[in-house]
C-alpha positions in Angstrom: 3.5 2.6 23.7 4.8 3.3 20.1 3.1 5.5 17.8 1.9 4.7 14.2 4.8 7.0 12.7 7.4 4.8 14.7 5.9 1.7 13.8 6.3 2.7 9.9 9.7 3.8 10.3 11.0 0.9 12.3 9.5 -1.8 9.8 10.6 0.1 6.5 14.0 0.5 8.1 14.2 -3.0 8.7 12.8 -3.9 5.1 15.5 -1.3 3.7 18.2 -2.9 5.6 17.7 -6.4 4.7 17.0 -5.5 1.0 13.4 -6.8 0.6 11.2 -5.6 -2.0 8.3 -3.9 -0.7 5.7 -0.9 -1.3 3.4 0.7 1.1 0.2 1.4 -0.1 -3.3 2.0 0.9 -4.2 4.8 3.7 -0.6 5.8 4.1 0.0 6.3 0.6 -2.9 8.2 0.1 -1.9 10.4 3.1 1.5 10.9 1.6 -0.3 12.0 -1.7 -1.9 15.0 0.4 -5.3 13.5 1.3 -5.8 13.8 5.1 -7.4 10.8 6.5 -6.6 8.5 9.5 -5.8 4.7 9.3 -4.8 1.9 12.0 -2.9 -0.2 9.3 0.0 -0.3 7.0 -0.7 -2.2 3.9 2.5 -3.8 2.3 2.7 -5.5 -0.9 6.1 -7.7 -0.5 8.4 -10.1 -2.4 10.3 -12.2 -0.1 12.1 -15.5 -0.4 11.3 -18.1 2.4 14.3 -17.1 4.5 13.4 -13.7 4.3 9.9 -14.5 5.7 11.3 -16.3 8.8 13.9 -13.3 9.6 11.0 -10.8 9.0 8.7 -12.7 11.3 11.3 -12.8 13.9 11.7 -9.0 13.5 8.3 -8.1 13.9 7.7 -10.4 17.1 10.7 -9.2 18.6 9.0 -5.5 18.1 5.7 -6.7 19.7 3.8 -7.8 16.7 2.2 -11.1 16.3 3.1 -12.5 13.3 3.6 -16.3 11.7 5.7 -17.2 9.2 3.2 -19.9 8.0 0.7 -17.2 7.8 2.6 -15.1 5.5 3.6 -18.3 3.4 0.1 -19.2 2.9 -1.0 -15.5 2.0 1.7 -15.5 -0.6 0.6 -19.0 -2.0 -3.0 -18.1 -2.0 -2.7 -14.6 -3.5 -4.5 -13.5 -0.5 -3.1 -11.3 2.6 -2.3 -11.7 6.2 -2.5 -9.3 9.2 0.0 -8.9 11.9 -1.4 -7.0 15.1 1.0 -4.6 16.9 0.5 -5.8 21.0 -3.0 -5.4 22.3 -3.7 -2.3 19.8 -5.5 -1.9 16.5 -2.5 -1.2 14.9 -1.8 -3.7 12.3 0.2 -4.7 9.2 -1.9 -6.0 6.3 0.8 -8.0 4.3 0.6 -9.4 0.9 2.9 -10.7 -1.8 2.7 -9.8 -5.7 -0.4 -11.3 -6.7 -1.0 -9.5 -9.9 0.6 -7.6 -12.7 -0.9 -4.5 -11.3 0.7 -5.5 -8.0 4.2 -6.3 -9.9 3.5 -2.4 -11.6 3.0 -0.8 -8.3 5.9 -2.5 -6.5 8.3 -1.5 -9.5 7.0 1.9 -9.9 7.3 2.5 -6.1 8.8 6.2 -5.2 11.2 6.4 -2.2 10.0 9.1 0.2 11.5 10.5 3.6 8.6 9.4 6.3 9.3 10.3 9.8 12.8 10.3 9.2 13.2 7.2 7.1 13.3 6.3 3.8 10.0 4.5 2.6 8.8 2.9 -0.6 5.4 4.2 -1.3 3.0 3.8 -4.3 3.1 6.1 -6.9 0.3 8.5 -6.9 -1.1 7.2 -10.2 -1.0 3.5 -8.7 -2.7 4.8 -5.6 -5.4 6.6 -7.4 -5.8 3.5 -9.7 -6.0 1.0 -6.6 -8.8 3.3 -5.5 -10.7 3.1 -8.6 -10.1 -0.8 -8.7 -11.5 -1.4 -5.0 -14.5 1.1 -5.4 -15.5 0.8 -1.4 -16.9 4.3 0.0 -13.5 5.2 1.6 -11.6 4.3 -1.6 -13.9 6.6 -3.6 -13.6 9.4 -1.1 -9.5 8.9 -1.5 -9.6 8.7 -5.2 -11.6 12.0 -5.2 -9.1 13.8 -2.7 -6.2 12.5 -4.7 -7.8 13.9 -8.2 -8.8 17.2 -6.3 -5.5 18.2 -4.9 -3.0 16.8 -7.7 -5.1 16.7 -11.1 -2.3 18.7 -12.6 0.3 16.3 -11.9 -1.4 13.1 -12.7 -0.6 11.0 -15.6 -3.8 10.3 -17.1 -2.4 8.3 -20.2 -0.8 5.7 -17.6 -3.9 5.9 -15.5 -6.2 4.9 -18.6 -4.0 2.4 -20.0 -3.7 0.6 -16.7 -7.4 1.0 -15.8 -7.9 -0.6 -19.3 -5.3 -3.6 -18.5 -7.4 -4.1 -15.3 -11.0 -4.2 -17.1 -12.0 -1.0 -15.1 -11.9 1.6 -17.7 -15.5 2.4 -17.5 -15.4 2.5 -13.8 -12.7 5.4 -14.2 -14.6 7.0 -17.1 -17.7 7.1 -15.1 -15.7 8.4 -11.7 -14.2 11.2 -13.9 -17.5 12.2 -15.5 -19.0 12.5 -11.9 -16.1 14.7 -10.8 -16.3 17.1 -13.8 -20.2 17.6 -13.1 -19.5 18.5 -9.7 
């Protein structure tokens, strides 16, 4: 059975080779930015044309995923996401299109890093942090706290504040930072 790092590597190698715009976000980005945690999914924001969708699905299915071009097209059209599972495991790709101005920013500001011997486009530390403040789930807030604790000296708080203001979550950010300072 292929392991999570191998799956991330071969998916990103395919995307890079085929010049498909993407950024890895979620748990993988959190781990890259220094917060130890586990995850069984690879969250990807992608921008693809119709032909690229078909090629990507053919590739995924040839590598053991259950993937559907129709599911991806519908997810992109409905500003939603779809999931492709790897064989009979819990490992999966959660695929979404560029559904918002913030998704576009995250895609455009992605950083290229080397993970497991392959170039991978990861969400910037600031966009990863803002994403966690935006979603506000229990794991999201733990992730945001981990990013803040390990990286407060390198975070661009001006960008974070302006992005949170654009997203209408500046109050949530300020409360999060206030709670952090009072610890």
